[in-house]
N, C-alpha and C positions, 0 to 999 in steps of 0.2 A: 876492117872498117874502123874509123876513129869514133870517139865518143861524141855524139851530137848534142847540141843544146836541147834541153828538155823544157816542157811546160808544166807548171803545177799551179795549184789554186791557193790563194791566200784568203783566209776567212775575214769577214767584215762584221760579224756579230757573235757575241759570246754564247756558248751553250754548255750544257753539262757534258754531253758527248757530241762531237761533230763527226760527220762522215761524208766523204766525197770520193768520187771515182773519176779518174782522168779519162778524157776522150778528146783526142786532138781534132776530131771532125766537128766538134761542137764549140762555138765561140765563147761560151760561158759555162760555168759549172754550178751545180746546186749542192748545198750542204743539207744534211738531214739533222735537224736540231732536236736532240733527244736527251733524256737522262735515264740511266738504267734502261736505255733502248726504247724511248718514246719519241715520236716524231713531230717536227714542224719545219717547213722549208725556209731557208734563207738563201740569198744569192751572193756569189763571190766572183771576183774578177781574176782572170788568168794572167800570169806574169811570165815573161821569158826569163830564163836563167843563164848566166854566163857559163862558159865551158870549162874554165879553170877550176882547179881544186887543189887542196894542200898536198904536200909531198907524202904525209902520213896516210892519206886516203889512197894515193897512188901505190904506196907500198902494200896496202891491203889488196888492191887489185892485182899487183904483180905477184904477190904470194899465192893468190887464188889461181892465177894463170900458171904459175910454176908447179903447183901441186896437181892441178888437173891435167897439165900437159897437152897431149894431142886432142883430148876430149873437150878442151875449152873452146867455146865459141866466143871470140873476143868481143863480139857485140853484146854478149850477156853481161859483161863487166859494167855496162852503163847502169845497171840496176843498183849496184853498190854506190856508184857516184850519185845517182838520183837520190838515194836515201840520205846521203851526206848533205846534198844541197838543200833538201827540204828541211832537215834538222837545223842546218846552219842559218837558215832564214827564219824559221818559225818556232823552234823549241823555246820554251819560256825562259830558260836560263842559257841561251845560246852563247852569251859572252863568257860563260864559265865552262864551256865544253873543253875538256882536256884531250887534245888530239893524240898525245902519246898514250894516254889511258885507253882511248877509243881503239887505237891501233893494236895495243896489247890484248884487249878483250877480243877483238876480231880474230887476230892471229891465233890466240889460244883456242878459241872456239873451233877454228878450222883444223888445227893440229890434232885436237882431241877427238875429231869426228872419225868414226870407224867406217872403213870401206866394205866391211863384210856384207856379202850377199847383194851388193849393189853393182849395177853396170857402171861403166865409166861415165856415161852421160848422167845417170841418176846421182852418182857421187859428186859430179861437177855442180849439179843443181843444189844438192844438199850443202856443199861447201859454201856456195854463194849465200844460201839462206842462213847458214851458221855465222858467216861474217857479218851480215846485217843484224842478226840477233845479238852478236857480241857488241856491235856498235851501240845498239840501243841499251844494252845492259850497263854500258859504261856511264850512262847518263845519271844513274842513281835516282831514277824516276819510277815509282811503283806502278805507274799507269802506262809506261812505255812497253810496247811489245811488237813483235814481228808476226805477221799473218801470212802463212803460205797461201798459194792461190786457192786451195780448197777451203781453208779456214776463212780467207777473206770473203769468198763467195757466201759462206755460211753467215758471216757477220752481216754482210749487206742484206742477205735474205731476212735475218732476224730483225733488222731495223725497219724493214718494210712491212713487218707485222706478223710474220709466220713464226711466232715464238712458242717453242715447246721446250720444257725442261722440268725442274723440280720445284720451282717457286720459292727461291730463297735469294736474298740480297747478300752479296759478299763484299768485303772491303779489306784494306790492309791496315792492321793494327799492330804496332810495335814490330813491324817487319813480318808478321804472320798473316796468311790468308785466312780471314775470319768470317764466320757467319754473322752478319749484322741483324738479319731478321728472317725467320721462316714465315712466309705469308700464310694467312688463315686459309684453311680448306684447300691446301696444296699437298702434293706428295712429300715435300720437305717437312711440313708440320706433322703429317701422318706417320712419317718414319721416326719422328722423335728428335729432329734437329732443334737446337735452341740457340738463341743469340749468345755469342761468345765462343761457340765451338770453333776450334782451329782445324782447318783442313790440312792434314799432313800428306795425304796422297789421294789420287783419283784413279780408280781401277788399278791400284797397286803401284802407280807411278808417282814418285815423290814430287811434291809441289815446290821443293827447294829451288829457288831461283826463278820461279814462275812469276809472271805479272798477274794482276787481277783478271785481265782479259783472257790470258792463257787459261786460267782456271775456269772462268765462265764458259769458254768455248769447249773445254774438255767435259764439263758437266752437262752441257746442253746436248740434246739429241732428240730423235723422233719419239713421238708418243708411243708408249708400250714397251720401249726398250729400257734396260736397267743400267744404273751406274752405281759403283761402290765407292763410298767416301770413307777414308780412314780419318777419324775425328779424335782430337785431343780435347777433353773436357776438363775445365778447371776444377770442378767439384770432385772428380775422381782421379785426375792426373794420370789417367790411363788412356791408351789409344783403343778405340773400338771401331769396327768396320760396320758401316750401315749401308744396306742395299736399298736403293730407291728406284721405283719404276716411274719414268718420266710421263708427263701428261701435258695437255694444253693448259696454259696458265691464264686465268681470267681473274683479275684482282680489282675489287671496288676501290675507288680513290677517295670516297667521302662517306662518312656516316654522321648522323646528327640525332639529337634527342634533347628534350627539355627535362632538366634535372629538378629535384625538389628545391624549392627556394627560387624558382623561376630563373635558373641559370641555364643558358643555352650551351650545350656541349657539342663541339665540332671535332670530329676525329678525321684528320687528313692523313690518309694512308699513302698517297703518292700525289705527284703533281702531273696529271695527265692532260691531254688536250681539252678534255671536257670538265676538269675539276673546277675551274673558275666559274664556268657557266652553272654547274651544279650548285656551287656555293651561293651564287647570286640568287638562285631560286629559293634555296633554304633561308637565306637572310630576308628575302622579300616575304616569304610565307610566315616568317617568325615575327614580323612587325606586330601582328595582332596579339601575339603572346606577351609583348612588351617585356622582354627579358631584362633583368636588372644587371646582368653581367654575362660575359662569354668566356668559356674555357676552350682554347684552341690546342688540341692534343697533337703534337708532332713526334711523340715517342715512336720509335721504330720506323719513322718515315725516312727512307734513304734518298729521296730526291725526286727529280723529274724535270719537266720543262721549266726553264727560267721565265719564259713568256707567261706561263700560267702563274708562276710565283709572283711576278710583278703585278698581274691582275688581281690576285688574291690580296696582296699587300695594299692595293689601291682601295679596297673596301674599308680598310681601317686607318689608313694614313691619308690625310686630305691632299697633301702636296709635298713635293720634295724628292730627295734621293732615296732610292731603294737599295742600290749597291753600285759599285763601279769596278771596272777591271783594269789591270795593267797587263799589256801584252808583251811579247818578246822584245819589243823596242821601247818598253817602259812608257808607252803611250796610254794615257788614261782616257777611258770612255765611261761616261755617266749613264745610268739607267734610272729614270725617274718614274714616279707614280703615273699610271695611265689614267688620265682624267676623262677618257672617253668610255671607260667601263661604266655601265649603269650602276649607280651607287646611291645608297640611302644615307643621308647625312647623320642620321641617328647613330650609326655605327662608328662614326669618327670619334665619338666621345663615350660610348658604352664601355664600362670597365672591362678590361681584357686581361686574361692570364694565359700564358703559353706554357705547355708542358714539354720538356725535352729529356732525352736520355742519351746514352752513349751510341745509340743506333740512329739518332737524328743526324742526318748527313746532307751535304750538298745543298740542294734547293731549300731544304728545311732550315738549314743554318742561315741561308740568305734571308729568308722570311723572318726568322726569329731575331736575327741581328738587326734588321731594319726596324722592327717593332721595338726592340730594346733601345737602340740608339735614338729613336724619335721619342723615347719615353712614353710610348703609346701602350706598352704592356709590361707586366712583370713576368720574368722568366722563372719558372719553378721546376725543380727536378735535379738532374745531374748534367755534367758537362757534355757537350755534343762531340760528335766523332772527329771532325776536323778535315772534311773533304771540301776544298774550295778551289778547284781547278777546272778549267775548260780543256777538253781533250779533242784531238783531231785524228781522224782516220783517213789516210791518203793511199790511193791505189797506185802501184808502181807499174812500169811498162811490161813486166813479165806476168802480170795478173796477181801478184802478191800485194801486200799492203803493210804500212807502218802506222802505229797508233801511239800518240805521245801527247804531252801537255803543252799547250800553247799560250795559256794565260791563267792568271789567278784573280779571284774576285775578293772584294773587301766590303766591309760594312760601311754605312754612311760616315761613321766617325774614323774610318781608316784602319779598323782592326782586321788583320788578315785571318782568314778562316782556315786555310790549308795548314794542316799539322798542329794547329792550336785549338780549334773549335771555339765554342762560346761558353762562357762561365755564367751560370744562372744567377739571378738576384737572390733566390732562396734555394738552398740545397735541401733536397729531400731524397731519401733513399728510394730508388725505384724498385719496388718489390710487390708482386701480386701473389698472395697466398689464399688458399681456400676460396678461390674465385672472388676475393675481396680486393679491390684496387685501392690500397691505402693512399697512394699518391693522389688519385683523383679525389678521394674523400677529403684529404688534406687541402688540396687546391680549392675545392668548393668552399670549405670552411674559411680558408684564408681570404678568398674573394669576398664572401659575404661579410666577414668581420671588418674588412677594409671599406666596404660599401656603407655599412651601417654604424661605423665607429663614431 
């Protein structure tokens, strides 16, 4: 049977992480709009794809057919071509895809795959998966990964809310899979993980060559089961193995309190579906306190829903651009303040100071960048992580999936976040010793000094 034209979905709204699953019986598709796996629905249109593909992709298919021999189901080759078509249309740097490199990565992955202990049919399937993995690895995108059917189902299950794991956020830093933050009251924190720990292996399997999503899916698992992480810590420069028992993760997204000097302190832990509503209530209830200033703490905040981020920014910025994206066709889409959010005009002018650190990532950087570019807030702390991309998860016809970057977002003044991060207006070393938060104390004094100078 020849390779038939396929149908896939093209996104129409930026998200931190996007997920979609193909279903030809449905005339439209839905994306799950999440960040670090939080949800909000958006709709996309399905587009037909032409059947032609480059000779390099055909050479990958031909090599797969030659290696698998009689075990090859020629119809299965369409999965390789599907992956190529989707990447060639939607990968953020699609014009820079090197087909020779993609072919080399795919062929090497198949050639190096062992047949030991596998039936011919299993080996044929593994070779196909290896080829697509190689294609994605050639993109040099730390967020690109291939999901076998079982892992794809696990990923889809996670974004629907059944999240169980260790309670830590991971990211790519200088090419290493790194702990950005162990969340409070989680197995990760109890086991002693700290921000900056480099994950060298999971259950004895090296993370070399893994994507962030590969690592996340290896670490996750049912409540009560254990996972062993081999951690390289900068302070000791030695690898230690930490055993962590997984649990259901429930993380608060917002904490608030009134500090001495009538400064309102807002700790944004993540940007979830309800964070902006919770913030609205806190701000409304704080009017009677008449705070002289606000400290917005984004340290350790690894991101969340961009829709929530826009709504939160809208409490402090009266109008204008919050951020914009450039997609794979370099088409610019602006995202402005949401003027329909219930807002109190008082907070458009209340002195505002934002705290950041190296673990402030993604949606945190979008918010901080908007407040900084609008000259609405002073950023105090250290440079942010530099995660400014929208990612897409697409299901393939064999039940597997590919996950890759489709767009990058920019601050209102055109500063790219991905790989660069944000530079604070005031550098302060982020260090907490003896339960004393020196950065917060410095921030409060800085804010009060500038209010009453």
